[in-house]
PDB file of N, CA, C and O in Angstrom:
ATOM      1  N   MET A   1      -6.867  13.954   4.963  1.00  0.00           N
ATOM      2  CA  MET A   1      -6.926  12.538   4.642  1.00  0.00           C
ATOM      3  C   MET A   1      -7.161  12.375   3.148  1.00  0.00           C
ATOM      4  O   MET A   1      -8.010  13.048   2.564  1.00  0.00           O
ATOM      5  N   VAL A   2      -6.402  11.476   2.539  1.00  0.00           N
ATOM      6  CA  VAL A   2      -6.528  11.185   1.117  1.00  0.00           C
ATOM      7  C   VAL A   2      -6.792   9.688   0.967  1.00  0.00           C
ATOM      8  O   VAL A   2      -6.175   8.867   1.646  1.00  0.00           O
ATOM      9  N   GLU A   3      -7.721   9.346   0.066  1.00  0.00           N
ATOM     10  CA  GLU A   3      -8.068   7.940  -0.176  1.00  0.00           C
ATOM     11  C   GLU A   3      -7.992   7.662  -1.665  1.00  0.00           C
ATOM     12  O   GLU A   3      -8.403   8.480  -2.488  1.00  0.00           O
ATOM     13  N   LYS A   4      -7.454   6.484  -2.001  1.00  0.00           N
ATOM     14  CA  LYS A   4      -7.329   6.120  -3.419  1.00  0.00           C
ATOM     15  C   LYS A   4      -7.485   4.617  -3.593  1.00  0.00           C
ATOM     16  O   LYS A   4      -6.896   3.828  -2.854  1.00  0.00           O
ATOM     17  N   ARG A   5      -8.290   4.230  -4.587  1.00  0.00           N
ATOM     18  CA  ARG A   5      -8.430   2.815  -4.952  1.00  0.00           C
ATOM     19  C   ARG A   5      -7.367   2.486  -5.984  1.00  0.00           C
ATOM     20  O   ARG A   5      -7.138   3.247  -6.925  1.00  0.00           O
ATOM     21  N   VAL A   6      -6.718   1.337  -5.796  1.00  0.00           N
ATOM     22  CA  VAL A   6      -5.629   0.946  -6.686  1.00  0.00           C
ATOM     23  C   VAL A   6      -5.778  -0.535  -7.036  1.00  0.00           C
ATOM     24  O   VAL A   6      -6.015  -1.369  -6.163  1.00  0.00           O
ATOM     25  N   VAL A   7      -5.638  -0.848  -8.319  1.00  0.00           N
ATOM     26  CA  VAL A   7      -5.599  -2.243  -8.759  1.00  0.00           C
ATOM     27  C   VAL A   7      -4.131  -2.665  -8.789  1.00  0.00           C
ATOM     28  O   VAL A   7      -3.286  -1.965  -9.349  1.00  0.00           O
ATOM     29  N   ILE A   8      -3.840  -3.803  -8.187  1.00  0.00           N
ATOM     30  CA  ILE A   8      -2.466  -4.294  -8.077  1.00  0.00           C
ATOM     31  C   ILE A   8      -2.006  -4.866  -9.415  1.00  0.00           C
ATOM     32  O   ILE A   8      -2.657  -5.741  -9.987  1.00  0.00           O
ATOM     33  N   HIS A   9      -0.883  -4.364  -9.902  1.00  0.00           N
ATOM     34  CA  HIS A   9      -0.318  -4.861 -11.156  1.00  0.00           C
ATOM     35  C   HIS A   9       1.074  -5.452 -10.954  1.00  0.00           C
ATOM     36  O   HIS A   9       1.798  -5.677 -11.924  1.00  0.00           O
ATOM     37  N   LEU A  10       1.450  -5.703  -9.715  1.00  0.00           N
ATOM     38  CA  LEU A  10       2.730  -6.334  -9.430  1.00  0.00           C
ATOM     39  C   LEU A  10       2.642  -7.806  -9.809  1.00  0.00           C
ATOM     40  O   LEU A  10       1.620  -8.444  -9.559  1.00  0.00           O
ATOM     41  N   GLN A  11       3.681  -8.347 -10.401  1.00  0.00           N
ATOM     42  CA  GLN A  11       3.655  -9.709 -10.924  1.00  0.00           C
ATOM     43  C   GLN A  11       3.148 -10.743  -9.922  1.00  0.00           C
ATOM     44  O   GLN A  11       2.359 -11.615 -10.285  1.00  0.00           O
ATOM     45  N   TYR A  12       3.585 -10.660  -8.681  1.00  0.00           N
ATOM     46  CA  TYR A  12       3.182 -11.638  -7.667  1.00  0.00           C
ATOM     47  C   TYR A  12       2.296 -11.028  -6.585  1.00  0.00           C
ATOM     48  O   TYR A  12       2.154 -11.605  -5.507  1.00  0.00           O
ATOM     49  N   GLY A  13       1.705  -9.881  -6.854  1.00  0.00           N
ATOM     50  CA  GLY A  13       0.909  -9.213  -5.837  1.00  0.00           C
ATOM     51  C   GLY A  13       1.806  -8.699  -4.726  1.00  0.00           C
ATOM     52  O   GLY A  13       2.996  -8.466  -4.936  1.00  0.00           O
ATOM     53  N   LEU A  14       1.236  -8.526  -3.555  1.00  0.00           N
ATOM     54  CA  LEU A  14       2.021  -8.034  -2.412  1.00  0.00           C
ATOM     55  C   LEU A  14       2.523  -9.214  -1.582  1.00  0.00           C
ATOM     56  O   LEU A  14       2.185  -9.345  -0.406  1.00  0.00           O
ATOM     57  N   GLN A  15       3.316 -10.055  -2.194  1.00  0.00           N
ATOM     58  CA  GLN A  15       3.899 -11.197  -1.518  1.00  0.00           C
ATOM     59  C   GLN A  15       5.387 -10.945  -1.307  1.00  0.00           C
ATOM     60  O   GLN A  15       6.033 -10.317  -2.146  1.00  0.00           O
ATOM     61  N   ALA A  16       5.919 -11.412  -0.230  1.00  0.00           N
ATOM     62  CA  ALA A  16       7.347 -11.362   0.149  1.00  0.00           C
ATOM     63  C   ALA A  16       8.110 -10.124  -0.321  1.00  0.00           C
ATOM     64  O   ALA A  16       8.066  -9.084   0.335  1.00  0.00           O
ATOM     65  N   ARG A  17       8.803 -10.229  -1.447  1.00  0.00           N
ATOM     66  CA  ARG A  17       9.686  -9.152  -1.888  1.00  0.00           C
ATOM     67  C   ARG A  17       8.944  -7.840  -2.098  1.00  0.00           C
ATOM     68  O   ARG A  17       9.404  -6.792  -1.647  1.00  0.00           O
ATOM     69  N   TYR A  18       7.798  -7.885  -2.780  1.00  0.00           N
ATOM     70  CA  TYR A  18       7.039  -6.664  -3.037  1.00  0.00           C
ATOM     71  C   TYR A  18       6.450  -6.088  -1.751  1.00  0.00           C
ATOM     72  O   TYR A  18       6.401  -4.869  -1.588  1.00  0.00           O
ATOM     73  N   ALA A  19       6.008  -6.939  -0.850  1.00  0.00           N
ATOM     74  CA  ALA A  19       5.472  -6.463   0.429  1.00  0.00           C
ATOM     75  C   ALA A  19       6.561  -5.757   1.239  1.00  0.00           C
ATOM     76  O   ALA A  19       6.320  -4.717   1.851  1.00  0.00           O
ATOM     77  N   THR A  20       7.747  -6.332   1.231  1.00  0.00           N
ATOM     78  CA  THR A  20       8.873  -5.723   1.943  1.00  0.00           C
ATOM     79  C   THR A  20       9.203  -4.349   1.372  1.00  0.00           C
ATOM     80  O   THR A  20       9.431  -3.399   2.121  1.00  0.00           O
ATOM     81  N   GLU A  21       9.228  -4.245   0.049  1.00  0.00           N
ATOM     82  CA  GLU A  21       9.521  -2.972  -0.602  1.00  0.00           C
ATOM     83  C   GLU A  21       8.411  -1.953  -0.335  1.00  0.00           C
ATOM     84  O   GLU A  21       8.688  -0.777  -0.100  1.00  0.00           O
ATOM     85  N   PHE A  22       7.152  -2.406  -0.373  1.00  0.00           N
ATOM     86  CA  PHE A  22       6.012  -1.530  -0.095  1.00  0.00           C
ATOM     87  C   PHE A  22       6.112  -0.949   1.316  1.00  0.00           C
ATOM     88  O   PHE A  22       5.928   0.254   1.505  1.00  0.00           O
ATOM     89  N   VAL A  23       6.398  -1.787   2.294  1.00  0.00           N
ATOM     90  CA  VAL A  23       6.525  -1.342   3.692  1.00  0.00           C
ATOM     91  C   VAL A  23       7.714  -0.393   3.847  1.00  0.00           C
ATOM     92  O   VAL A  23       7.634   0.587   4.587  1.00  0.00           O
ATOM     93  N   ARG A  24       8.810  -0.683   3.153  1.00  0.00           N
ATOM     94  CA  ARG A  24       9.981   0.196   3.209  1.00  0.00           C
ATOM     95  C   ARG A  24       9.626   1.590   2.688  1.00  0.00           C
ATOM     96  O   ARG A  24       9.995   2.598   3.290  1.00  0.00           O
ATOM     97  N   ILE A  25       8.909   1.637   1.570  1.00  0.00           N
ATOM     98  CA  ILE A  25       8.507   2.923   1.001  1.00  0.00           C
ATOM     99  C   ILE A  25       7.538   3.632   1.945  1.00  0.00           C
ATOM    100  O   ILE A  25       7.703   4.819   2.229  1.00  0.00           O
ATOM    101  N   ALA A  26       6.535   2.912   2.428  1.00  0.00           N
ATOM    102  CA  ALA A  26       5.544   3.501   3.337  1.00  0.00           C
ATOM    103  C   ALA A  26       6.212   4.066   4.588  1.00  0.00           C
ATOM    104  O   ALA A  26       5.827   5.127   5.079  1.00  0.00           O
ATOM    105  N   SER A  27       7.200   3.364   5.091  1.00  0.00           N
ATOM    106  CA  SER A  27       7.882   3.784   6.317  1.00  0.00           C
ATOM    107  C   SER A  27       8.732   5.037   6.124  1.00  0.00           C
ATOM    108  O   SER A  27       9.140   5.668   7.099  1.00  0.00           O
ATOM    109  N   SER A  28       8.996   5.392   4.885  1.00  0.00           N
ATOM    110  CA  SER A  28       9.797   6.595   4.630  1.00  0.00           C
ATOM    111  C   SER A  28       8.981   7.876   4.762  1.00  0.00           C
ATOM    112  O   SER A  28       9.541   8.972   4.721  1.00  0.00           O
ATOM    113  N   PHE A  29       7.670   7.751   4.919  1.00  0.00           N
ATOM    114  CA  PHE A  29       6.793   8.916   5.068  1.00  0.00           C
ATOM    115  C   PHE A  29       6.390   9.100   6.530  1.00  0.00           C
ATOM    116  O   PHE A  29       6.340   8.137   7.295  1.00  0.00           O
ATOM    117  N   ASN A  30       6.104  10.341   6.907  1.00  0.00           N
ATOM    118  CA  ASN A  30       5.709  10.645   8.286  1.00  0.00           C
ATOM    119  C   ASN A  30       4.230  10.421   8.544  1.00  0.00           C
ATOM    120  O   ASN A  30       3.831  10.220   9.691  1.00  0.00           O
ATOM    121  N   CYS A  31       3.409  10.451   7.506  1.00  0.00           N
ATOM    122  CA  CYS A  31       1.958  10.348   7.682  1.00  0.00           C
ATOM    123  C   CYS A  31       1.537   8.922   8.060  1.00  0.00           C
ATOM    124  O   CYS A  31       2.301   7.970   7.897  1.00  0.00           O
ATOM    125  N   ASP A  32       0.319   8.798   8.561  1.00  0.00           N
ATOM    126  CA  ASP A  32      -0.270   7.492   8.831  1.00  0.00           C
ATOM    127  C   ASP A  32      -0.772   6.934   7.512  1.00  0.00           C
ATOM    128  O   ASP A  32      -1.380   7.652   6.717  1.00  0.00           O
ATOM    129  N   ILE A  33      -0.516   5.651   7.278  1.00  0.00           N
ATOM    130  CA  ILE A  33      -0.919   5.020   6.023  1.00  0.00           C
ATOM    131  C   ILE A  33      -1.595   3.693   6.339  1.00  0.00           C
ATOM    132  O   ILE A  33      -1.054   2.862   7.068  1.00  0.00           O
ATOM    133  N   ASN A  34      -2.790   3.509   5.777  1.00  0.00           N
ATOM    134  CA  ASN A  34      -3.504   2.246   5.934  1.00  0.00           C
ATOM    135  C   ASN A  34      -3.787   1.649   4.567  1.00  0.00           C
ATOM    136  O   ASN A  34      -3.978   2.360   3.580  1.00  0.00           O
ATOM    137  N   LEU A  35      -3.809   0.325   4.536  1.00  0.00           N
ATOM    138  CA  LEU A  35      -4.114  -0.431   3.334  1.00  0.00           C
ATOM    139  C   LEU A  35      -5.337  -1.286   3.648  1.00  0.00           C
ATOM    140  O   LEU A  35      -5.368  -1.994   4.655  1.00  0.00           O
ATOM    141  N   ILE A  36      -6.341  -1.214   2.781  1.00  0.00           N
ATOM    142  CA  ILE A  36      -7.594  -1.926   3.027  1.00  0.00           C
ATOM    143  C   ILE A  36      -7.894  -2.871   1.876  1.00  0.00           C
ATOM    144  O   ILE A  36      -7.814  -2.494   0.707  1.00  0.00           O
ATOM    145  N   LYS A  37      -8.241  -4.107   2.224  1.00  0.00           N
ATOM    146  CA  LYS A  37      -8.695  -5.094   1.251  1.00  0.00           C
ATOM    147  C   LYS A  37      -9.891  -5.814   1.868  1.00  0.00           C
ATOM    148  O   LYS A  37      -9.806  -6.341   2.977  1.00  0.00           O
ATOM    149  N   ASN A  38     -10.999  -5.833   1.142  1.00  0.00           N
ATOM    150  CA  ASN A  38     -12.208  -6.514   1.625  1.00  0.00           C
ATOM    151  C   ASN A  38     -12.577  -6.099   3.047  1.00  0.00           C
ATOM    152  O   ASN A  38     -12.874  -6.947   3.889  1.00  0.00           O
ATOM    153  N   GLU A  39     -12.558  -4.814   3.306  1.00  0.00           N
ATOM    154  CA  GLU A  39     -12.939  -4.230   4.592  1.00  0.00           C
ATOM    155  C   GLU A  39     -11.969  -4.525   5.736  1.00  0.00           C
ATOM    156  O   GLU A  39     -12.232  -4.138   6.874  1.00  0.00           O
ATOM    157  N   LYS A  40     -10.848  -5.204   5.455  1.00  0.00           N
ATOM    158  CA  LYS A  40      -9.827  -5.434   6.481  1.00  0.00           C
ATOM    159  C   LYS A  40      -8.753  -4.370   6.293  1.00  0.00           C
ATOM    160  O   LYS A  40      -8.166  -4.257   5.218  1.00  0.00           O
ATOM    161  N   SER A  41      -8.500  -3.594   7.337  1.00  0.00           N
ATOM    162  CA  SER A  41      -7.537  -2.501   7.288  1.00  0.00           C
ATOM    163  C   SER A  41      -6.308  -2.845   8.120  1.00  0.00           C
ATOM    164  O   SER A  41      -6.413  -3.339   9.243  1.00  0.00           O
ATOM    165  N   VAL A  42      -5.134  -2.570   7.540  1.00  0.00           N
ATOM    166  CA  VAL A  42      -3.877  -2.791   8.257  1.00  0.00           C
ATOM    167  C   VAL A  42      -2.989  -1.569   8.090  1.00  0.00           C
ATOM    168  O   VAL A  42      -3.155  -0.789   7.152  1.00  0.00           O
ATOM    169  N   ALA A  43      -2.061  -1.414   8.993  1.00  0.00           N
ATOM    170  CA  ALA A  43      -1.065  -0.343   8.899  1.00  0.00           C
ATOM    171  C   ALA A  43      -0.088  -0.709   7.787  1.00  0.00           C
ATOM    172  O   ALA A  43       0.475  -1.804   7.789  1.00  0.00           O
ATOM    173  N   ALA A  44       0.113   0.198   6.846  1.00  0.00           N
ATOM    174  CA  ALA A  44       0.987  -0.068   5.702  1.00  0.00           C
ATOM    175  C   ALA A  44       2.456  -0.137   6.091  1.00  0.00           C
ATOM    176  O   ALA A  44       3.287  -0.563   5.288  1.00  0.00           O
ATOM    177  N   LYS A  45       2.784   0.270   7.294  1.00  0.00           N
ATOM    178  CA  LYS A  45       4.172   0.222   7.747  1.00  0.00           C
ATOM    179  C   LYS A  45       4.476  -1.062   8.516  1.00  0.00           C
ATOM    180  O   LYS A  45       5.558  -1.211   9.086  1.00  0.00           O
ATOM    181  N   SER A  46       3.514  -1.989   8.529  1.00  0.00           N
ATOM    182  CA  SER A  46       3.668  -3.266   9.227  1.00  0.00           C
ATOM    183  C   SER A  46       3.779  -4.402   8.206  1.00  0.00           C
ATOM    184  O   SER A  46       2.824  -4.685   7.483  1.00  0.00           O
ATOM    185  N   ILE A  47       4.940  -5.047   8.149  1.00  0.00           N
ATOM    186  CA  ILE A  47       5.130  -6.141   7.193  1.00  0.00           C
ATOM    187  C   ILE A  47       4.158  -7.280   7.472  1.00  0.00           C
ATOM    188  O   ILE A  47       3.621  -7.878   6.538  1.00  0.00           O
ATOM    189  N   MET A  48       3.929  -7.584   8.733  1.00  0.00           N
ATOM    190  CA  MET A  48       2.995  -8.669   9.065  1.00  0.00           C
ATOM    191  C   MET A  48       1.562  -8.304   8.654  1.00  0.00           C
ATOM    192  O   MET A  48       0.815  -9.146   8.156  1.00  0.00           O
ATOM    193  N   GLY A  49       1.197  -7.048   8.869  1.00  0.00           N
ATOM    194  CA  GLY A  49      -0.132  -6.598   8.479  1.00  0.00           C
ATOM    195  C   GLY A  49      -0.332  -6.675   6.984  1.00  0.00           C
ATOM    196  O   GLY A  49      -1.345  -7.193   6.515  1.00  0.00           O
ATOM    197  N   VAL A  50       0.629  -6.161   6.229  1.00  0.00           N
ATOM    198  CA  VAL A  50       0.533  -6.173   4.770  1.00  0.00           C
ATOM    199  C   VAL A  50       0.489  -7.603   4.241  1.00  0.00           C
ATOM    200  O   VAL A  50      -0.324  -7.918   3.372  1.00  0.00           O
ATOM    201  N   MET A  51       1.349  -8.460   4.753  1.00  0.00           N
ATOM    202  CA  MET A  51       1.364  -9.865   4.309  1.00  0.00           C
ATOM    203  C   MET A  51       0.057 -10.574   4.652  1.00  0.00           C
ATOM    204  O   MET A  51      -0.378 -11.456   3.913  1.00  0.00           O
ATOM    205  N   SER A  52      -0.572 -10.199   5.766  1.00  0.00           N
ATOM    206  CA  SER A  52      -1.808 -10.865   6.179  1.00  0.00           C
ATOM    207  C   SER A  52      -2.968 -10.613   5.218  1.00  0.00           C
ATOM    208  O   SER A  52      -3.931 -11.381   5.199  1.00  0.00           O
ATOM    209  N   LEU A  53      -2.889  -9.556   4.429  1.00  0.00           N
ATOM    210  CA  LEU A  53      -3.945  -9.274   3.457  1.00  0.00           C
ATOM    211  C   LEU A  53      -3.898 -10.208   2.252  1.00  0.00           C
ATOM    212  O   LEU A  53      -4.901 -10.369   1.557  1.00  0.00           O
ATOM    213  N   ALA A  54      -2.752 -10.821   1.998  1.00  0.00           N
ATOM    214  CA  ALA A  54      -2.575 -11.747   0.864  1.00  0.00           C
ATOM    215  C   ALA A  54      -3.106 -11.146  -0.436  1.00  0.00           C
ATOM    216  O   ALA A  54      -3.933 -11.749  -1.120  1.00  0.00           O
ATOM    217  N   VAL A  55      -2.620  -9.955  -0.765  1.00  0.00           N
ATOM    218  CA  VAL A  55      -3.077  -9.243  -1.956  1.00  0.00           C
ATOM    219  C   VAL A  55      -2.444  -9.847  -3.205  1.00  0.00           C
ATOM    220  O   VAL A  55      -1.223  -9.980  -3.295  1.00  0.00           O
ATOM    221  N   ARG A  56      -3.288 -10.209  -4.162  1.00  0.00           N
ATOM    222  CA  ARG A  56      -2.817 -10.813  -5.417  1.00  0.00           C
ATOM    223  C   ARG A  56      -2.921  -9.836  -6.578  1.00  0.00           C
ATOM    224  O   ARG A  56      -3.636  -8.837  -6.510  1.00  0.00           O
ATOM    225  N   LYS A  57      -2.208 -10.142  -7.622  1.00  0.00           N
ATOM    226  CA  LYS A  57      -2.262  -9.338  -8.843  1.00  0.00           C
ATOM    227  C   LYS A  57      -3.703  -9.286  -9.353  1.00  0.00           C
ATOM    228  O   LYS A  57      -4.395 -10.303  -9.398  1.00  0.00           O
ATOM    229  N   GLY A  58      -4.140  -8.083  -9.736  1.00  0.00           N
ATOM    230  CA  GLY A  58      -5.486  -7.891 -10.268  1.00  0.00           C
ATOM    231  C   GLY A  58      -6.521  -7.515  -9.225  1.00  0.00           C
ATOM    232  O   GLY A  58      -7.626  -7.098  -9.573  1.00  0.00           O
ATOM    233  N   GLU A  59      -6.182  -7.656  -7.946  1.00  0.00           N
ATOM    234  CA  GLU A  59      -7.112  -7.287  -6.882  1.00  0.00           C
ATOM    235  C   GLU A  59      -7.051  -5.787  -6.617  1.00  0.00           C
ATOM    236  O   GLU A  59      -6.047  -5.131  -6.895  1.00  0.00           O
ATOM    237  N   GLU A  60      -8.143  -5.260  -6.077  1.00  0.00           N
ATOM    238  CA  GLU A  60      -8.216  -3.842  -5.754  1.00  0.00           C
ATOM    239  C   GLU A  60      -8.045  -3.635  -4.256  1.00  0.00           C
ATOM    240  O   GLU A  60      -8.605  -4.374  -3.446  1.00  0.00           O
ATOM    241  N   VAL A  61      -7.276  -2.633  -3.903  1.00  0.00           N
ATOM    242  CA  VAL A  61      -7.088  -2.244  -2.507  1.00  0.00           C
ATOM    243  C   VAL A  61      -7.385  -0.755  -2.397  1.00  0.00           C
ATOM    244  O   VAL A  61      -7.461  -0.042  -3.398  1.00  0.00           O
ATOM    245  N   ILE A  62      -7.549  -0.308  -1.171  1.00  0.00           N
ATOM    246  CA  ILE A  62      -7.737   1.117  -0.901  1.00  0.00           C
ATOM    247  C   ILE A  62      -6.572   1.581  -0.049  1.00  0.00           C
ATOM    248  O   ILE A  62      -6.257   0.979   0.978  1.00  0.00           O
ATOM    249  N   LEU A  63      -5.941   2.650  -0.481  1.00  0.00           N
ATOM    250  CA  LEU A  63      -4.875   3.296   0.287  1.00  0.00           C
ATOM    251  C   LEU A  63      -5.456   4.523   0.963  1.00  0.00           C
ATOM    252  O   LEU A  63      -6.173   5.298   0.329  1.00  0.00           O
ATOM    253  N   ILE A  64      -5.159   4.710   2.230  1.00  0.00           N
ATOM    254  CA  ILE A  64      -5.575   5.908   2.950  1.00  0.00           C
ATOM    255  C   ILE A  64      -4.351   6.487   3.636  1.00  0.00           C
ATOM    256  O   ILE A  64      -3.646   5.798   4.373  1.00  0.00           O
ATOM    257  N   THR A  65      -4.111   7.770   3.380  1.00  0.00           N
ATOM    258  CA  THR A  65      -2.998   8.465   4.028  1.00  0.00           C
ATOM    259  C   THR A  65      -3.533   9.671   4.782  1.00  0.00           C
ATOM    260  O   THR A  65      -4.492  10.316   4.358  1.00  0.00           O
ATOM    261  N   GLU A  66      -2.895   9.961   5.907  1.00  0.00           N
ATOM    262  CA  GLU A  66      -3.315  11.117   6.699  1.00  0.00           C
ATOM    263  C   GLU A  66      -2.107  11.702   7.415  1.00  0.00           C
ATOM    264  O   GLU A  66      -1.471  11.039   8.234  1.00  0.00           O
ATOM    265  N   GLY A  67      -1.802  12.948   7.094  1.00  0.00           N
ATOM    266  CA  GLY A  67      -0.673  13.621   7.722  1.00  0.00           C
ATOM    267  C   GLY A  67      -0.061  14.646   6.787  1.00  0.00           C
ATOM    268  O   GLY A  67      -0.593  14.931   5.715  1.00  0.00           O
ATOM    269  N   ASN A  68       1.071  15.196   7.214  1.00  0.00           N
ATOM    270  CA  ASN A  68       1.656  16.317   6.488  1.00  0.00           C
ATOM    271  C   ASN A  68       2.186  15.969   5.099  1.00  0.00           C
ATOM    272  O   ASN A  68       2.238  16.853   4.244  1.00  0.00           O
ATOM    273  N   ASP A  69       2.577  14.732   4.838  1.00  0.00           N
ATOM    274  CA  ASP A  69       3.071  14.354   3.511  1.00  0.00           C
ATOM    275  C   ASP A  69       2.151  13.326   2.838  1.00  0.00           C
ATOM    276  O   ASP A  69       2.603  12.484   2.062  1.00  0.00           O
ATOM    277  N   GLU A  70       0.857  13.413   3.151  1.00  0.00           N
ATOM    278  CA  GLU A  70      -0.118  12.431   2.674  1.00  0.00           C
ATOM    279  C   GLU A  70      -0.223  12.353   1.157  1.00  0.00           C
ATOM    280  O   GLU A  70      -0.366  11.262   0.604  1.00  0.00           O
ATOM    281  N   GLN A  71      -0.155  13.497   0.477  1.00  0.00           N
ATOM    282  CA  GLN A  71      -0.348  13.502  -0.979  1.00  0.00           C
ATOM    283  C   GLN A  71       0.801  12.803  -1.709  1.00  0.00           C
ATOM    284  O   GLN A  71       0.565  11.969  -2.583  1.00  0.00           O
ATOM    285  N   ILE A  72       2.019  13.133  -1.360  1.00  0.00           N
ATOM    286  CA  ILE A  72       3.160  12.486  -2.010  1.00  0.00           C
ATOM    287  C   ILE A  72       3.226  11.006  -1.637  1.00  0.00           C
ATOM    288  O   ILE A  72       3.627  10.180  -2.458  1.00  0.00           O
ATOM    289  N   ALA A  73       2.840  10.667  -0.423  1.00  0.00           N
ATOM    290  CA  ALA A  73       2.842   9.268   0.016  1.00  0.00           C
ATOM    291  C   ALA A  73       1.863   8.441  -0.805  1.00  0.00           C
ATOM    292  O   ALA A  73       2.208   7.360  -1.283  1.00  0.00           O
ATOM    293  N   ILE A  74       0.648   8.943  -0.969  1.00  0.00           N
ATOM    294  CA  ILE A  74      -0.359   8.165  -1.692  1.00  0.00           C
ATOM    295  C   ILE A  74       0.005   8.039  -3.169  1.00  0.00           C
ATOM    296  O   ILE A  74      -0.222   6.991  -3.775  1.00  0.00           O
ATOM    297  N   GLU A  75       0.565   9.092  -3.750  1.00  0.00           N
ATOM    298  CA  GLU A  75       0.973   9.027  -5.157  1.00  0.00           C
ATOM    299  C   GLU A  75       2.114   8.028  -5.359  1.00  0.00           C
ATOM    300  O   GLU A  75       2.105   7.252  -6.314  1.00  0.00           O
ATOM    301  N   THR A  76       3.083   8.053  -4.465  1.00  0.00           N
ATOM    302  CA  THR A  76       4.234   7.156  -4.563  1.00  0.00           C
ATOM    303  C   THR A  76       3.808   5.698  -4.377  1.00  0.00           C
ATOM    304  O   THR A  76       4.210   4.830  -5.151  1.00  0.00           O
ATOM    305  N   LEU A  77       3.002   5.431  -3.359  1.00  0.00           N
ATOM    306  CA  LEU A  77       2.577   4.056  -3.088  1.00  0.00           C
ATOM    307  C   LEU A  77       1.629   3.530  -4.160  1.00  0.00           C
ATOM    308  O   LEU A  77       1.719   2.363  -4.542  1.00  0.00           O
ATOM    309  N   ALA A  78       0.727   4.370  -4.647  1.00  0.00           N
ATOM    310  CA  ALA A  78      -0.195   3.946  -5.714  1.00  0.00           C
ATOM    311  C   ALA A  78       0.593   3.617  -6.978  1.00  0.00           C
ATOM    312  O   ALA A  78       0.283   2.649  -7.672  1.00  0.00           O
ATOM    313  N   SER A  79       1.595   4.410  -7.269  1.00  0.00           N
ATOM    314  CA  SER A  79       2.439   4.159  -8.431  1.00  0.00           C
ATOM    315  C   SER A  79       3.173   2.823  -8.285  1.00  0.00           C
ATOM    316  O   SER A  79       3.263   2.055  -9.243  1.00  0.00           O
ATOM    317  N   PHE A  80       3.686   2.555  -7.109  1.00  0.00           N
ATOM    318  CA  PHE A  80       4.377   1.282  -6.849  1.00  0.00           C
ATOM    319  C   PHE A  80       3.426   0.105  -7.056  1.00  0.00           C
ATOM    320  O   PHE A  80       3.767  -0.854  -7.748  1.00  0.00           O
ATOM    321  N   LEU A  81       2.237   0.175  -6.459  1.00  0.00           N
ATOM    322  CA  LEU A  81       1.275  -0.926  -6.567  1.00  0.00           C
ATOM    323  C   LEU A  81       0.774  -1.125  -7.988  1.00  0.00           C
ATOM    324  O   LEU A  81       0.419  -2.236  -8.380  1.00  0.00           O
ATOM    325  N   SER A  82       0.748  -0.052  -8.750  1.00  0.00           N
ATOM    326  CA  SER A  82       0.301  -0.131 -10.143  1.00  0.00           C
ATOM    327  C   SER A  82       1.379  -0.640 -11.077  1.00  0.00           C
ATOM    328  O   SER A  82       1.147  -0.815 -12.273  1.00  0.00           O
ATOM    329  N   GLY A  83       2.561  -0.876 -10.525  1.00  0.00           N
ATOM    330  CA  GLY A  83       3.662  -1.363 -11.329  1.00  0.00           C
ATOM    331  C   GLY A  83       4.304  -0.289 -12.176  1.00  0.00           C
ATOM    332  O   GLY A  83       5.000  -0.598 -13.143  1.00  0.00           O
ATOM    333  N   LYS A  84       4.083   0.971 -11.830  1.00  0.00           N
ATOM    334  CA  LYS A  84       4.625   2.095 -12.598  1.00  0.00           C
ATOM    335  C   LYS A  84       5.830   2.722 -11.917  1.00  0.00           C
ATOM    336  O   LYS A  84       6.234   3.832 -12.262  1.00  0.00           O
ATOM    337  N   GLU A  85       6.392   2.031 -10.971  1.00  0.00           N
ATOM    338  CA  GLU A  85       7.470   2.537 -10.129  1.00  0.00           C
ATOM    339  C   GLU A  85       8.570   3.140 -10.922  1.00  0.00           C
ATOM    340  O   GLU A  85       9.554   3.612 -10.353  1.00  0.00           O
TER     341      GLU A  85
END
């Protein structure tokens, strides 16, 4: 299991277009991925779950990955959320 705190630097946070892209990227990995904001945890492969967090630019989230490709998954997703894609 790998855990990483990430500050969101996406222009509109994880709203609509960015949330869709985030879920698409997360779904490309085999490991389990969770996204946590203010103690609320959702599956990162669920568009409804990700949208329900209403993550805005400048907010901090926690990414947790667990599985055979956890390290590359967390690095890729953290990079996306940091706007370094």
